[in-house]
C-alpha positions as CSV (number, residue, x, y, z in Angstrom):
1,M,-44.5,-28.3,56.2
2,P,-46.4,-25.2,57.2
3,N,-48.4,-23.7,54.3
4,L,-48.0,-20.0,55.1
5,S,-45.1,-18.2,56.8
6,A,-45.2,-14.5,57.6
7,V,-42.0,-12.5,57.5
8,V,-41.6,-9.1,59.3
9,I,-38.5,-7.0,60.0
10,T,-38.4,-4.6,63.0
11,R,-36.5,-2.1,65.0
12,N,-38.2,-0.2,67.8
13,E,-41.7,-0.9,66.5
14,E,-43.7,-1.3,69.7
15,A,-46.3,1.2,68.6
16,N,-47.1,-0.8,65.5
17,I,-46.1,-4.5,65.9
18,K,-49.2,-5.7,67.8
19,R,-51.5,-4.5,65.1
20,C,-49.3,-6.0,62.4
21,L,-48.9,-9.4,64.0
22,Q,-52.6,-9.7,65.0
23,S,-53.5,-9.4,61.3
24,L,-51.0,-12.2,60.5
25,Q,-52.6,-14.8,62.8
26,I,-53.7,-16.6,59.6
27,A,-50.1,-17.7,59.1
28,D,-48.8,-21.0,60.3
29,E,-45.7,-19.3,61.6
30,I,-44.5,-15.7,62.0
31,I,-40.8,-15.0,61.5
32,L,-39.6,-11.7,62.9
33,I,-36.1,-10.3,62.1
34,D,-35.1,-7.6,64.6
35,S,-32.2,-5.3,64.2
36,G,-31.6,-4.3,67.8
37,S,-34.8,-3.0,69.3
38,T,-34.5,-1.3,72.7
39,D,-38.2,-1.0,73.3
40,R,-40.9,-3.7,73.9
41,T,-41.0,-4.9,70.2
42,I,-39.5,-8.3,70.9
43,E,-41.6,-8.8,74.0
44,I,-44.8,-8.0,72.2
45,A,-43.9,-10.1,69.2
46,E,-43.0,-13.2,71.3
47,S,-46.3,-12.8,73.2
48,L,-48.1,-13.1,69.9
49,G,-46.3,-16.3,68.9
50,A,-43.6,-14.9,66.6
51,K,-40.2,-16.6,66.3
52,V,-37.7,-13.7,66.8
53,Y,-34.2,-13.6,65.4
54,V,-31.9,-10.7,66.2
55,K,-29.6,-9.7,63.4
56,E,-27.4,-6.6,62.9
57,W,-29.0,-4.2,60.3
58,S,-27.7,-4.7,56.8
59,G,-30.5,-3.1,54.8
60,F,-34.1,-3.9,53.9
61,G,-33.4,-6.5,51.2
62,P,-30.8,-8.5,53.1
63,S,-32.9,-8.4,56.3
64,K,-35.9,-9.7,54.5
65,K,-33.9,-12.4,52.8
66,V,-32.8,-13.7,56.2
67,G,-36.5,-13.8,57.2
68,V,-37.3,-15.8,54.1
69,S,-34.5,-18.2,54.8
70,K,-35.8,-18.9,58.3
71,A,-39.3,-19.5,57.1
72,S,-40.5,-23.1,56.5
73,G,-43.8,-22.4,54.8
74,K,-44.7,-23.1,51.2
75,W,-45.9,-19.5,50.8
76,I,-44.4,-16.3,52.2
77,I,-46.4,-13.2,53.1
78,S,-44.1,-10.2,53.8
79,L,-45.3,-7.2,55.8
80,D,-43.5,-4.2,57.3
81,A,-44.2,-3.5,61.0
82,D,-46.4,-0.4,60.2
83,E,-48.6,-2.5,57.9
84,E,-51.5,-4.9,58.5
85,L,-53.7,-7.2,56.4
86,S,-57.2,-5.9,55.9
87,P,-59.8,-8.5,57.1
88,E,-60.8,-9.0,53.5
89,L,-57.2,-9.6,52.4
90,A,-56.6,-12.0,55.2
91,K,-59.5,-14.2,54.1
92,E,-58.4,-14.0,50.5
93,I,-54.8,-15.1,51.3
94,S,-56.1,-18.0,53.4
95,T,-58.1,-19.2,50.5
96,T,-55.4,-18.6,47.9
97,V,-52.6,-20.5,49.6
98,L,-54.8,-23.6,50.0
99,S,-55.8,-23.5,46.3
100,E,-54.1,-25.3,43.4
101,T,-53.1,-22.1,41.8
102,E,-50.5,-22.0,39.1
103,N,-49.4,-18.5,40.2
104,S,-46.0,-18.2,41.9
105,G,-46.9,-14.9,43.6
106,Y,-49.5,-12.1,43.9
107,Y,-49.5,-8.4,43.7
108,I,-51.5,-6.7,46.5
109,K,-52.7,-3.1,46.6
110,R,-51.5,-1.0,49.5
111,K,-53.4,1.9,51.0
112,T,-51.4,4.4,53.0
113,N,-52.6,6.6,55.9
114,F,-50.9,10.0,56.0
115,L,-51.5,12.3,59.0
116,G,-54.8,10.5,59.7
117,R,-56.1,10.5,56.1
118,W,-56.2,7.6,53.6
119,I,-54.5,8.7,50.4
120,Y,-56.0,7.6,47.1
121,H,-53.9,9.7,44.6
122,C,-50.4,11.2,44.5
123,G,-49.2,7.9,42.9
124,W,-49.7,6.3,46.3
125,Y,-52.8,4.2,45.5
126,P,-53.4,1.4,44.6
127,D,-49.6,1.0,44.8
128,Y,-49.5,-2.7,43.8
129,I,-46.7,-4.5,45.5
130,L,-45.6,-8.2,45.3
131,R,-45.8,-9.5,48.9
132,L,-47.2,-13.0,48.6
133,F,-45.1,-15.6,46.9
134,K,-44.1,-19.3,46.9
135,K,-40.8,-19.7,48.7
136,A,-39.5,-22.1,46.1
137,D,-40.0,-19.6,43.3
138,G,-38.7,-16.3,44.7
139,D,-36.8,-14.2,47.2
140,F,-35.9,-10.6,48.0
141,N,-33.0,-9.0,46.2
142,D,-30.0,-7.4,48.1
143,A,-31.1,-3.8,47.7
144,V,-30.5,-1.8,50.8
145,V,-33.6,0.3,50.1
146,H,-36.5,-0.1,47.7
147,E,-36.1,-3.9,47.9
148,K,-38.0,-6.1,45.5
149,I,-39.0,-9.8,45.2
150,I,-37.4,-11.6,42.3
151,L,-39.8,-14.2,41.2
152,N,-39.7,-17.0,38.7
153,G,-43.2,-17.8,37.6
154,R,-46.6,-16.3,36.9
155,V,-48.0,-13.5,39.0
156,G,-51.6,-12.7,39.8
157,Y,-53.5,-10.0,41.7
158,L,-55.5,-10.1,44.9
159,N,-58.4,-7.8,45.6
160,G,-57.8,-7.1,49.3
161,E,-55.6,-4.3,50.7
162,I,-52.5,-4.0,52.8
163,L,-53.2,-1.1,55.2
164,H,-50.1,1.1,55.7
165,Y,-50.0,3.4,58.8
166,S,-46.8,5.1,57.7
167,Y,-46.9,8.7,58.9
168,H,-48.7,9.8,62.0
169,T,-46.8,13.0,62.4
170,I,-44.7,15.4,60.3
171,E,-41.7,14.5,62.6
172,Q,-42.1,10.9,61.8
173,Y,-42.2,11.6,58.1
174,F,-38.9,13.5,58.3
175,E,-37.3,10.8,60.4
176,K,-38.2,8.2,57.8
177,S,-37.3,10.5,54.9
178,A,-33.9,11.1,56.3
179,T,-33.2,7.4,56.5
180,Y,-34.5,6.7,53.0
181,T,-32.7,9.6,51.3
182,T,-29.5,8.6,52.9
183,L,-29.8,4.9,51.9
184,G,-31.0,5.9,48.4
185,A,-28.0,8.2,48.0
186,E,-25.6,5.5,49.2
187,Q,-27.1,3.0,46.9
188,A,-27.0,5.4,43.9
189,Y,-23.3,6.2,44.7
190,K,-22.4,2.5,44.8
191,S,-24.1,2.0,41.4
192,G,-22.1,4.9,39.9
193,K,-25.0,7.4,39.4
194,K,-24.2,11.1,39.1
195,S,-25.6,14.2,40.8
196,R,-25.3,17.2,38.5
197,W,-26.6,20.7,39.4
198,Y,-29.6,20.2,37.1
199,H,-30.7,17.1,39.0
200,I,-30.9,19.2,42.2
201,V,-32.6,22.2,40.4
202,F,-35.0,20.5,38.1
203,K,-35.9,17.1,39.4
204,P,-37.7,18.4,42.5
205,P,-40.3,20.6,40.7
206,V,-40.8,17.8,38.2
207,S,-41.5,15.5,41.1
208,F,-44.1,17.9,42.5
209,I,-45.8,18.3,39.1
210,K,-46.0,14.5,38.7
211,H,-47.5,13.9,42.2
212,Y,-49.8,16.9,42.5
213,F,-51.1,17.3,39.0
214,I,-50.4,14.2,36.9
215,K,-51.1,11.7,39.7
216,L,-54.1,13.9,40.9
217,G,-52.7,14.7,44.3
218,F,-54.9,17.8,44.5
219,L,-57.9,15.4,45.0
220,D,-56.4,14.4,48.4
221,G,-56.8,17.9,49.7
222,L,-54.1,19.6,51.8
223,E,-52.5,16.3,52.5
224,G,-52.1,15.8,48.8
225,F,-50.2,19.1,48.5
226,I,-48.0,18.3,51.5
227,I,-47.2,14.8,50.1
228,S,-46.3,16.3,46.7
229,A,-44.1,19.1,48.3
230,F,-42.4,16.6,50.6
231,S,-41.7,14.2,47.7
232,A,-40.1,17.0,45.8
233,M,-38.0,17.9,48.8
234,A,-36.9,14.3,49.2
235,V,-35.7,14.2,45.7
236,M,-33.6,17.3,46.3
237,V,-32.2,15.9,49.5
238,K,-31.3,12.6,48.0
239,Y,-29.4,14.2,45.1
240,S,-27.7,16.6,47.5
241,K,-26.5,13.7,49.6
242,L,-25.3,11.9,46.6
243,R,-23.4,14.9,45.4
244,H,-21.7,15.1,48.9
245,L,-20.8,11.4,48.7
246,I,-19.3,11.9,45.2
247,R,-17.3,14.9,46.5
248,Q,-16.0,12.9,49.4
249,G,-14.7,10.2,47.0
250,K,-13.6,6.8,48.0
251,S,-11.2,8.1,50.6
252,G,-14.0,9.3,52.7
253,V,-12.5,12.7,53.0
254,D,-14.3,15.8,51.5
255,K,-12.2,17.0,48.7
256,N,-13.2,20.6,49.4
257,A,-12.6,20.4,53.2
């Protein structure tokens, strides 16, 4: 049985996938779940030894669950295509999965690059996320967005970092934000959450205050201000989309149309 399997999900990630998979060469196998790439993502992945499976998009959680089900390793390391293991983290993971640890998983801190600058505040760092776990003890949930690993067992912390190259341009940010706010609104609608006028009016400024002042975003310079403002905007957009879904109702027809 392989000791470490890497799981990655993709769709049109030719700009990122080489960097991601090169950092995962410490794994005994790399499982890539692709949801219909039309660029060179699959070609590049296969050239780096990944086992590629094509599956229709069903959300982040379900897609990653498929990846875990295809993996045969004792341990799973999950990365997104725009992430990579730092050299320090790669060495640490290699040592950890060969040890006789009683932990079933590990939280890893993630550092995000926004418009060419590494962000250390705004609530973005250290951003501990559970990404390394024993397959027998855990799996992803079915959340379409903001998926999580459900783990049975003790959890530890690693010192190395996942490097996240998330937003190279403002356009890229808005493209991703549009996707996440839509998925977030749909998930909120399915769970029965409400969108009142005060959610749309008051939650965005509260979000800005939290990111820029409480989370010390001002220490990240102009980028910290932009992140805080964009985060507030995303909250407003999400609740506006949720309000629209509620008004449409189950029939799918806008009641005010």
